[in-house]
C-alpha positions in Angstrom: 116.8 45.7 -175.8 116.7 49.4 -177.3 118.1 52.1 -175.3 115.9 55.4 -176.5 116.3 57.7 -173.6 113.3 56.9 -171.3 112.3 54.3 -174.4 113.0 50.9 -174.0 112.1 48.6 -176.5 112.6 44.7 -175.9 114.0 43.8 -179.9 113.8 39.5 -180.5 115.0 37.7 -184.4 112.0 36.2 -185.8 112.2 34.0 -189.1 109.4 36.7 -190.7 110.4 39.3 -193.6 108.5 42.7 -192.3 109.0 44.4 -188.0 106.5 43.5 -186.0 105.6 46.5 -182.9 103.7 45.5 -179.9 103.0 47.7 -177.2 101.0 45.6 -174.2 99.2 45.9 -171.3 99.3 47.4 -168.8 102.3 49.7 -168.6 103.2 49.9 -171.7 106.2 47.3 -172.6 107.4 48.0 -176.1 107.8 44.5 -178.3 109.3 44.1 -181.8 109.7 41.4 -183.7 112.4 41.1 -186.1 113.9 39.1 -189.3 117.0 37.3 -188.2 118.4 39.5 -190.9 118.0 43.3 -190.0 120.7 45.5 -188.7 119.7 47.2 -185.2 120.1 50.9 -186.8 117.5 49.8 -189.1 115.0 48.7 -186.2 116.0 51.9 -184.1 115.0 53.9 -186.6 111.6 51.9 -187.1 111.1 52.1 -183.3 112.0 56.5 -183.5 109.5 56.8 -186.8 106.6 55.2 -184.7 107.6 57.0 -181.7 104.1 59.1 -181.8 102.1 55.7 -182.0 103.6 54.0 -178.9 103.0 57.2 -177.0 99.7 57.2 -178.0 99.0 53.0 -177.2 100.1 53.3 -173.7 98.1 56.3 -172.6 95.4 54.4 -173.8 96.0 51.4 -171.8 97.9 53.9 -168.7 94.1 55.2 -168.9 91.5 51.8 -169.4 90.2 50.5 -166.1 90.5 47.9 -163.9 88.8 44.2 -163.0 89.7 44.4 -159.3 90.6 40.8 -158.6 87.9 38.6 -158.0 88.0 36.9 -154.5 84.9 34.5 -155.8 82.8 35.7 -152.8 78.7 35.7 -152.8 77.8 39.4 -154.0 80.9 39.9 -155.8 80.2 41.0 -159.5 81.0 39.3 -163.5 79.1 39.7 -166.0 78.3 37.7 -169.0 77.6 39.6 -172.6 78.4 42.7 -171.1 75.3 42.3 -168.2 76.4 42.3 -164.8 75.4 39.7 -162.7 75.8 39.4 -158.4 77.7 35.8 -157.6 76.1 33.5 -155.3 78.5 30.8 -154.7 76.9 27.1 -153.4 78.2 23.6 -152.5 77.7 20.5 -153.2 79.1 16.6 -152.2 78.6 16.6 -156.9 80.2 18.2 -159.6 80.4 21.7 -160.5 77.8 23.6 -161.9 77.2 26.8 -163.5 74.1 28.4 -164.0 72.0 32.4 -164.6 68.9 33.8 -163.4 68.1 38.0 -164.4 70.3 39.5 -162.0 72.5 36.2 -160.4 75.0 33.6 -161.3 74.8 30.7 -159.7 78.3 28.5 -158.7 78.1 25.3 -157.8 80.9 23.9 -156.0 82.1 21.0 -153.9 82.5 21.9 -150.3 86.6 22.3 -150.5 86.6 23.5 -153.5 88.9 27.0 -152.8 89.5 30.6 -154.5 91.6 28.5 -157.6 88.8 26.0 -158.1 86.7 28.3 -158.7 88.1 30.3 -161.3 89.4 27.4 -162.8 85.2 26.1 -162.9 83.8 29.5 -163.8 86.5 30.1 -167.0 85.8 27.1 -168.4 82.6 27.9 -168.6 83.1 31.6 -169.8 85.0 29.6 -172.8 82.6 27.5 -173.8 80.2 30.6 -173.7 82.5 31.4 -176.4 82.7 28.8 -177.9 78.8 28.0 -178.6 78.6 31.7 -179.9 81.7 31.5 -182.9 79.7 28.9 -185.2 76.5 31.3 -186.1 79.0 34.1 -186.5 81.1 32.1 -189.0 78.7 30.7 -190.3 77.2 34.4 -191.1 80.7 36.3 -191.8 83.0 33.7 -194.1 80.3 33.2 -197.3 80.6 36.9 -197.1 84.4 37.7 -196.9 85.0 34.0 -199.1 86.7 32.8 -196.0 87.4 29.6 -194.3 89.1 29.4 -190.7 90.5 26.1 -190.3 90.2 26.2 -186.9 89.2 28.5 -183.8 90.4 28.0 -180.4 88.8 29.9 -177.1 92.1 30.7 -174.3 93.5 33.0 -171.8 95.0 35.8 -173.9 97.0 38.6 -171.7 97.5 40.7 -174.6 94.9 40.2 -177.5 91.6 39.7 -177.9 92.1 37.8 -181.2 94.4 36.0 -183.1 95.0 34.6 -186.8 97.4 32.8 -188.5 97.0 32.9 -191.4 98.8 30.2 -192.6 97.4 27.5 -191.2 94.2 29.3 -190.8 93.8 29.3 -187.8 92.0 31.4 -185.4 92.4 32.2 -181.5 89.9 34.2 -179.3 89.8 35.2 -175.8 87.4 34.2 -172.9 87.4 36.9 -171.6 84.5 38.3 -174.6 82.0 35.5 -173.2 82.1 39.2 -170.0 82.0 41.7 -173.2 78.7 42.4 -174.8 78.2 40.1 -178.2 79.0 42.6 -180.9 82.7 43.0 -178.9 82.8 38.8 -180.1 81.3 39.5 -183.5 83.8 42.3 -184.2 87.6 40.8 -182.9 85.7 37.7 -185.7 85.5 40.0 -188.3 88.6 41.2 -187.4 90.6 38.0 -187.4 88.8 36.5 -190.7 90.2 39.6 -192.9 93.4 38.8 -191.9 92.8 36.0 -193.8 92.0 37.4 -196.8 95.2 40.5 -195.6 97.8 40.0 -193.4 99.0 42.8 -191.9 96.9 45.8 -190.7 97.8 47.9 -193.8 95.4 50.2 -196.0 94.1 47.4 -197.4 92.9 45.6 -194.2 91.6 48.9 -193.1 89.4 49.3 -196.2 88.1 45.8 -195.4 86.9 46.4 -192.4 85.0 49.3 -193.5 83.5 47.7 -196.8 82.2 45.3 -194.1 81.9 46.2 -190.7 81.5 50.2 -191.7 81.8 51.0 -188.0 83.8 48.7 -186.6 86.4 51.4 -185.3 83.2 52.7 -182.5 83.1 48.7 -181.7 87.0 49.2 -180.9 86.8 51.6 -178.9 84.3 50.2 -177.1 86.0 46.7 -176.2 89.1 49.3 -175.1 87.4 51.3 -173.6 85.8 48.3 -170.8 87.2 47.3 -168.2 89.6 44.0 -168.6 90.6 41.2 -166.5 93.3 42.0 -163.5 96.7 40.5 -163.8 99.5 40.0 -162.1 101.4 40.0 -165.0 105.2 39.2 -165.7 107.6 39.1 -168.8 
């Protein structure tokens, strides 16, 4: 742990070449991943040099609207691709079913289903929505960028909308992207595909994003302004 007065940073050592700095929701906890052989004083100087950026990220996180905890009651608001639907729960002695009308999201559950089971079913449905949307985006963008991902995972992610592991060619996408406007998913897919060309967020990465998706910074702001899932965060 680095103690920099009011700022505390958690330091982990990994088999990596460069320092990675993260500011984590909801309160802006600072985490540093550093090469195993890097002196602590060098890590300290790096973090101090990024204090302005850290404070900026912390302010954004603390100002971001959060969803109220979902109780899975009828008339509760839920979202798909940026559009609001009112939840209507019905019961039947049959497998769970999720369906839509223009204004409602119907969740058919067994009579003994509790809130946790409702959440599990709806999360699986959201995950499938993202999985169904991804192939068309890959078909469009992979030839344009000249890259090919080996596999795309869709999963619950607490601190990121997406991630890429260039060495394996794997991309991970946050299930909750199904709740946001479709252009937000496209932005994250392009962002992660470009990491197959440039693993870091350096000037080359920014230049590539500017070239292929000129309005990407607007999309990033749009995504980061939208409410994020309520979580009882633990570290």
